[in-house]
Each structure stands twice: as structure tokens, then as C-alpha cells.
C-alpha positions as CSV (number, residue, x, y, z in Angstrom):
1,X,115.4,65.9,125.9
2,X,116.0,69.1,127.9
3,X,113.5,69.9,130.7
4,X,112.5,73.2,128.9
5,X,111.7,71.3,125.7
6,X,109.8,68.7,127.6
7,X,107.7,71.4,129.2
8,X,107.2,73.2,125.9
9,X,106.0,70.1,124.2
10,X,103.6,69.3,127.0
11,X,102.2,72.8,126.8
12,X,101.9,72.6,123.0
13,X,99.9,69.4,123.4
14,X,97.7,71.3,125.8
15,X,98.2,68.8,128.6
16,X,98.5,69.5,132.3
17,X,101.3,67.9,134.3
18,X,98.5,65.7,135.8
19,X,97.2,64.6,132.4
20,X,100.7,63.8,131.1
21,X,101.6,62.0,134.2
22,X,98.5,59.8,133.8
23,X,99.4,59.0,130.2
24,X,103.0,58.1,131.1
25,X,102.0,56.1,134.2
26,X,104.0,58.3,136.6
27,X,103.1,60.6,139.5
28,X,102.4,64.3,138.7
29,X,105.4,65.2,141.0
30,X,107.7,63.2,138.7
31,X,106.7,65.3,135.7
32,X,107.2,68.4,137.7
33,X,110.7,67.2,138.7
34,X,111.5,66.4,135.1
35,X,110.4,69.8,133.9
36,X,112.2,71.5,136.8
37,X,115.5,69.8,136.0
38,X,115.6,68.0,139.3
39,X,115.4,64.5,137.8
40,X,116.7,63.2,134.5
41,X,113.9,62.6,132.0
42,X,114.0,58.9,131.0
43,X,114.6,58.3,127.3
44,X,111.4,56.2,127.1
45,X,109.3,59.1,128.5
46,X,111.0,61.6,126.2
47,X,110.4,59.3,123.2
48,X,106.7,59.0,124.0
49,X,106.3,62.7,124.3
50,X,108.2,63.3,121.1
51,X,105.9,60.8,119.4
52,X,102.8,62.6,120.7
53,X,104.3,65.9,119.4
54,X,104.8,64.4,115.9
55,X,101.3,63.0,115.8
56,X,99.8,66.3,117.0
57,X,101.5,67.9,114.0
58,X,99.9,65.4,111.7
59,X,103.0,63.4,111.1
60,X,103.4,59.7,111.5
61,X,105.6,59.0,114.5
62,X,108.5,56.6,113.7
63,X,108.8,53.3,115.5
64,X,109.8,53.6,119.2
65,X,113.4,52.4,118.4
66,X,113.9,55.4,116.1
67,X,112.3,57.8,118.7
68,X,114.7,56.5,121.3
69,X,117.6,57.2,119.0
70,X,116.3,60.8,118.3
71,X,116.0,61.7,122.0
72,X,119.4,60.4,122.9
73,X,121.1,62.6,120.3
């Protein structure tokens, strides 16, 4: 997942960087670095955010294995 998409999804979920960092179990600075393109976004974090996006849209998120495949491609 590109940093710009990661940020866009977070904003659409109406989460602050602090709130998302708490949900993901990372520091707020880590989320800021991911969004700024300074650090690579781990596939697991991208998959969790993608799952939250799908659920917010009223869709059932696929199993984690499928989400990981989606964010890698």
C-alpha cells in the first residue's frame, strides 16, 4: 500500500494518527513515518487498515490471508 493511500484510508475512517497507532500497537511517530514515505508500511498493517476500510463500507472483510495477498499486489 502506498503512503498516500494509507493516509487517505485513515482519514476516511476518521482516525487520527494517534488513534490508528493505538489500534495497530505502534507509536504515533511510526504511522507518521509510514504516511510520509520514510518507512515501508508492513503488509500486516496495510492489511489491517484495508480490512477496516472494507468494514466501514459495510462489506465483510476477507480473511487475513486474502488481505495480505491484496496489499502485496
